[in-house]
N, C-alpha and C positions, 0 to 999 in steps of 0.2 A: 515479526512477523509479517512478511510483505506478501501479500496476494494479488492477482491481475484481479478485477472485478467487471462484468458488463456492465454497460450503460442500462442493459435492461431490466436492470435493478430497481429501476426507476417505479416501475408498475409495483403498486406496492397491493401485495395480495388480501384478499378480504377473508377476515376470520369466520370460520365456520368450525360445523360438529366435527370435522374431520381434522382438524389440528390442535394440537396440545402443545403447551411451553417446551422449549428446547434450548440448549439441552437441559438434563434433570438437574444436574450439579451446576447450574450456569454464576458463571463468577459475573460478578456486578462490575461491566465492563463495556466499554463502547468500540465501535471502530469507526474511525473517520477515513472515509472514502472519499475520494473524486474521482469523476468520470466524465466524459464528454460523448454526447449525444447527436453533434452535428457541427457543422462548419459554417464559412461563408463564400467557398466555391474559389478561395484565396490562401494558399498553403500557407504564405508565410503568416497572416493575420491569424489563421487558427493556429499555427506554432507558438503564437505570441500569447494566445487564451490559454493553450494548454500549459504554458510554463505557469501562466498566472493562475490557474486551475491548480497546478501543485503547490503552489507559495500560499495561496488560500488555506488548502487542507493542513499545512505544516504550519502556519500560524493558530487557526484552529484548533488543531491538535495542542500546542503548549500553551493556550487560554485554558482552554478544559482541564490539560494538566496541572496547571498554576492553581486552579480554584477546588482542586481536590478530587476530580474525576478522573478514573481508570481507563485510557484511551491507547488505542493501538492505532498507528497511520498506515492506509493503504492508498494508493493511487493506481488509475488505469489508464493506461496509453491511450489516446484518440484512435478511433477507426477499427477496435476491437471487434472480433465478429462478435455476435450477441448467443448467448445460451441463458435461459432461464431455468432454475437457477443454476450458474455455473459452478464446476467440481470443486473452485476455489473459493465459492461464498460456500460449499456444505463445510470446506475444511476450516473455514472461521469460526464457524457455528461450533463446531465440534472440538476446537481449543477451547471452549470454557467460556467464550464472550457472548453477552447476554443480549447485545441489541448494537445497530448499527447507524450511524450519522453519516447520511451520503450527501456530496456536494455535486452536483450533476451540472456541468456546464452545456447550454445550448445556444445558438445564436443564428440568425437569418435574416427575413423580412417581413412583415405581414402589412395590413394596410395602413399603419401609421410610418412604415420606413422601417429601415434597417435596426436591428436591435441586439443585444446580449441579454443573457437573464443566466441566474443560478438559481435551481430548484434544491431545496434543503430537506431531506426526509429522514424523519428519526423513526425506524424499524426495528421490530425485533423478531427475534426466532422462532420458528414453532415448526413441530414435527406436522408432517402431510402423511396421515395416516392411510390415507386412500392409495398414494402414491406406489408405482410396481418397479420404479427405477432407480438405484441408489442416489442418482445425481439428482432427483426430484423428491427426496425424502424431507428435505427442510425448505420452508417456504420463509415468507414475510409478512410479518400484520402491519400495518401502519399506527405509529402511535403521533406521530405528528407532523406537519409540512407547511411550508412557506415559499411563495416564489418571489424573488429579487430580480426585477426587470428593470432594465436602462438603453435608451437612447443609443444607437451607435452614431453618435458625433464626436468631431474632434475634441469638442469642449469637455465633453463626457469622458473620453478616453483618456486625457490629458490629464483629470482632476480624481481618477478614480485610482485609491489605493488600497492594496492587497491587505496591508495590514489593517487599516481600519474598518475593511467592509469584514473582514474575519472577526473582528471585533464586534461588530454588531451581530453578526451570525451567533455567537458565542454567548453575547448577551439574551437573543431572542431564546435560543434553546436551552440554556438556563432557567432563564425566566417560563418556560413552557411548563416546569413541575415533571417531566418525562423522564429526566435522566436521575438513577438512583445514586448516591454517594457510596460509597465503602462504610459498611459499618465501623464505629470508633475502636473496635477491637483489632481491628488490622492494622493499627498501627505499627511502624516499623523503627525500630532504635536507630539513633544517633552511629553507634559502634558496627550494627548489623549493616546499614548503610554504606559504612565507610570500609567494612569488610569486603563488601562487595565491589565497590568501587574500583578496591585496589586489586581484586581477584579480574576484573575485566579489563583493567590496564595494562594486565601483565601478558594476558591472552591476546590482547590489539598489539603488544608489540609497540615497535618505534618507527615504523614506517608503514605511510598510506600508497596505496596501488591503484592507478586508474586505471579502469578495465572493462573488456569489451566480451560478450558472451553469446554464443548461438547455442540455443537448447534443443534437445532432442528426446524422443521416448526411446531410442535404441541407438545402441553403440556402432553399429552397421550404418544407420543414416549420419550420425556426426562425423564418423571416418570418411563418410563420401564428402560432406562437406568442408572437412578438412584439406581433403586432396584436390578439391575445387581452388581453396585460397591456395595449396601451395602451387597451384599450375597458373596464378595470376588475377583471379577474381578477386576484389576487393571484400575484404570481410564484410562491410558496411549493406553492400549488396548481397552478399548470401544471407547475413542474417535477416534483411528485410523480405526475401523468398522463400526462406524455407525453417526460421525458428518457430516454436511454439510456445513462444515465451514472448503474451501479448503485450507485458509490460515495458519490453525492450526492444524489442525489433524493427517498431518503426524509428527508434532512434539509431539505428544502425548497430544495435546489441551494447550500446553504451549504458554501461551500469553508474557511471559515475567513479567518485573516489571512493574506497573502502579499505577499512584496517581487516584482520585476519580475526576478529571477535568472535563471527557466527560462520565462518566458513569451517568446513570438514577438514579434517586432518589432510585429506587426500587432495581437497582443492586447495587448501594454503601452502603444500609443499609443492604443488604445481606451479601457483602464482609465483612463489618465491624462486622458482628455478628458471623461469622466463625472464624474471627483471635484471635490468630495466627497463628492457621494452623487447616483445616480440611474443610468437606464437606459443603455446602451450606444446609441448610435442605430440602428445597423444590425446584423445577424447577422455574426459575426466567424470567418472560417474559420480552424480549428487543425489540427495534423496528423493529429488520428482523426476529423475531420468539422468542424461549425458547430457555434457557440456564441450562447447569449442572455445576454448578461452585464449583470450589476447591482452598482453598487458602494454598499454602505451607510455606510461612514464611512472616514475614514482617521485614521491617527498618526504620528508619527516613529518611523521603525525604528531599535530600538537592537541592533547584531548582538553576537552571541558572540563572545569575546576569541579571540586567535589561539591560547591555549594550550588552553582548551576546546574548539577545533576540531580539533585535531591530527591525533587519531585516525580521525575522519571524513574528513577533508579525504587523509591517506596511503589509506584505503579507496577513494575516489570516484579519486584519480590512479592507483592502481595499475589498478583498472579500466579506466580511458579508456586508459592504455598499451597494456593488452592486449588491449581491443577494436582500436585503431589498427594493433598489430602483426598480427593476424589479418586485416586488410582489406588488408594491402600485399603 
């Protein structure tokens, strides 16, 4: 589940009589989200911290999963427009996650000099009964917060370790007592996990694809952008100019290396047809709109071992079972 979230979510909502828990059949899971709300006026340094924040979210998610918590990982690209609450945030709540751990990076200068900081919030989702707009029908209530602040000095920058910091955050969050663990009855057997692991390997295939995308709301907009690229415009420039996907537009549409495990058949087929490199011939419809796609390169896919995948498999399978039962 990958959703772009706005830095505006750091504004924790205050509980009121107008809010009730949401969703009704919430799964005991957390969303680990990373975002940025400011920079240093230095594009290179801001990008360094954007990548550092992404790594922290990744490490934090791994540590929580390893300790038996259900989590999904989310990351927000810097400089995304603020919408409170964004539609993607509502979508996360509606997919049966009950809480969000938000890691928000910000940096700047105060009376003590340059600094960088990470605000960590644990929030739970609630219905906003007073809302008149669908995008505001869900709000957040603060469960826990801590601010980690550091001087922006060469010595601090050189000794800051993302994995160690993520461990500190994970220890603090788990020690706060605000994250519930899945009930004991939700255990998944080794045989079930092995079958799911084999199923995913078969869907993933033997190849990884390095892909760029530009996302649109309509087919006409996607075709116009594809025509610009064919006429000589750089793919990255067009992505930054017109993509509606806040998670990738600032990276020129680059979504990194991926297998076809979670692609729709239409997208998977289009990517394979363009491999080993090249533009996909026509815009492709996706569950969230239309995409212009480009394959940059391919390489053999080397999957993680079953043993190293066990914890995440159990989390995913518990979530699938809970969502399925709530829909029956």
